[in-house]
Structure formats: C-alpha cells, structure tokens
N, C-alpha and C positions, 0 to 999 in steps of 0.2 A: 396660843392658848394651850394650856395643858388640861387633861381630863381631871375631873374632881377626884375620882377614885381610880386606882389601877384595876384593869381587868384581870381576873384570875385566869389561870391556865385553862380551867374547864370552860369558862366563858369564851375564851379565845378559840379553843378547839371546837366548841359547839358552833361558833360562828363560821368556822372554816368548813364545816360539814357540807355546806352547799356549794363549795368551790370546785368540786370534782368535775372532770370533763366527761361528757357523754360520748358514747361511741357513735360513729357515723352510720347512718342507715344505708344498707346495701342497695344498689340499683341494678337493673338488668340491662344487658346490651340489647339495643333494638335490632341487631342483625342476627345474633346467635341465641339470645335469650338467656345467656349465662349470667349468673349473679357475680357482681364485681364491686369493688370499692369505688366511691365517687371520685371523679377527677383522675381516673387512671385508665390505661388502655385495657381493652378486653384481651384476655389470654388466648382465646380461640381465634378471633378475627383480627385483632390489632386495632380495632376501631376506637377512636378518641372522640367523645361527644363534643359538639360545638359549645363555645361560650360567647360572651358578648363581643369579643374582638376578632374571632377567627371562625371559619366554618369547620365542620367535622371532617376528619381525615383518617386514613388507615396507616398504621405503622408496619414496617417490615420487622417481623419477629424472627431473629436468627436462632433463638433458642429452640423454638418449636419447628423451624424449617418452613414457615408459611411465607407466601409471597404477598406483597402489598397490592391492594386494590384501589381503584379510584372511586371517590365518593360521588 
C-alpha cells in the first residue's frame, strides 16, 4: 500500500528530530574512582567491570607503564 499523500520535507525532518543518539552516561571505576566511559578499561588501574559472561579483571596498560593486578 502506498500513502495517500506524500510527506513534505519538513514533516520528514521533524519526524527525524527524535532519532538523535544520546551520549552514554559516564561511570566511575570502583577501584580508583576515576570517571570513564561504560564498557571500557579504567586508564589508571586497567580494571574492566564484569558483565553477564565473565568476571571483572585487570588489563596490563603498556602506555602508562602499569602492571596488571589480580581481581
């Protein structure tokens, strides 16, 4: 089926005004308290938070010269 009337450019663009992505809320590292993006490793400690399939763990960060720790 086709629409009865064609949508104008303005109607189309106004409808798309709600399609914008929202920025992810920052989270804090439980070990250092540093603010970081969700689902990423902490820059200070290298800690990655647990998810449903794996436990939390620490990454070795060669950039900052930190050593890995055991969770």
